[in-house]
C-alpha positions as CSV (number, residue, x, y, z in Angstrom):
1,M,-24.1,12.7,0.3
2,N,-23.6,14.1,3.1
3,S,-25.2,17.8,3.9
4,E,-21.9,19.8,3.2
5,E,-21.7,17.9,0.1
6,L,-25.5,19.7,-1.4
7,W,-23.8,22.5,-0.8
8,Q,-21.1,24.9,-3.3
9,F,-19.3,27.3,-1.4
10,P,-18.6,30.5,-2.2
11,C,-22.5,30.8,-2.4
12,D,-24.9,34.0,-2.4
13,F,-27.0,33.2,0.8
14,M,-30.5,34.7,1.9
15,F,-30.5,34.7,5.9
16,K,-33.8,34.6,7.3
17,A,-35.4,34.7,10.7
18,L,-38.9,36.0,12.5
19,A,-38.2,38.6,15.0
20,H,-40.6,40.4,16.9
21,A,-41.7,43.5,16.0
22,N,-40.2,47.0,17.1
23,Q,-36.9,45.7,18.5
24,Q,-34.1,46.9,16.1
25,A,-33.7,43.2,14.7
26,D,-32.9,43.9,11.8
27,E,-29.6,46.1,13.1
28,K,-28.7,43.4,16.2
29,I,-29.0,40.6,12.8
30,V,-27.0,42.9,10.6
31,S,-25.3,43.7,13.3
32,V,-23.8,39.9,13.6
33,I,-24.1,38.9,10.3
34,N,-21.0,41.6,10.5
35,Q,-19.1,39.5,13.1
36,F,-18.8,37.2,10.9
37,I,-19.1,38.6,7.1
38,P,-18.1,42.2,7.1
39,G,-20.3,43.8,4.4
40,D,-22.2,46.7,3.6
41,Y,-25.8,45.0,4.2
42,V,-29.7,46.1,4.4
43,A,-32.2,43.7,5.9
44,K,-35.3,43.7,3.8
45,I,-38.4,43.4,6.4
46,N,-41.7,42.4,6.3
47,P,-43.9,43.0,8.8
48,S,-46.7,39.9,10.4
49,K,-50.6,41.0,9.4
50,K,-50.8,41.9,13.4
51,G,-48.0,43.8,13.4
52,N,-46.5,42.0,16.4
53,Y,-43.5,39.6,14.9
54,E,-41.8,40.8,11.5
55,S,-39.9,38.6,8.8
56,V,-35.8,40.2,8.5
57,T,-34.2,39.0,5.9
58,V,-30.1,39.1,4.9
59,T,-28.2,38.3,2.1
60,F,-24.2,37.7,1.9
61,K,-21.6,35.8,0.8
62,A,-21.2,32.1,2.7
63,E,-17.5,30.6,2.8
64,S,-18.4,28.0,4.7
65,K,-21.1,25.1,6.2
66,Q,-19.1,26.0,9.5
67,Q,-19.5,29.9,9.3
68,L,-23.7,29.5,9.0
69,D,-23.9,27.6,11.5
70,Q,-21.7,30.5,13.6
71,I,-23.8,32.5,12.6
72,Y,-27.2,30.7,12.9
73,I,-26.4,30.2,16.2
74,A,-25.0,33.6,17.4
75,V,-28.2,35.0,15.3
76,N,-30.8,33.0,17.5
77,K,-29.1,34.5,20.7
78,L,-30.5,37.7,20.7
79,D,-33.5,37.8,22.7
80,C,-35.5,39.4,20.1
81,V,-35.3,36.9,17.4
82,K,-38.0,34.1,17.7
83,V,-36.6,31.4,15.3
84,C,-34.1,31.5,11.9
85,L,-35.5,29.5,9.5
């Protein structure tokens, strides 16, 4: 069984990234997701204890693993993003 067989598309997907704080990462991440899956998304932001980073979560309906891979690659290229989870 390969990893694609574990997914059932389309599915609701909770995308998470860790980003540097105060760099409008949420807006940049939503903008990238909109390039692949247009929609009216609102990011949930949780700041780190020291305030240096923030967790950004965006939920959307994914259509395929290829689409998710493209989103992860594109978001990971953003300077404000430390890591995609």
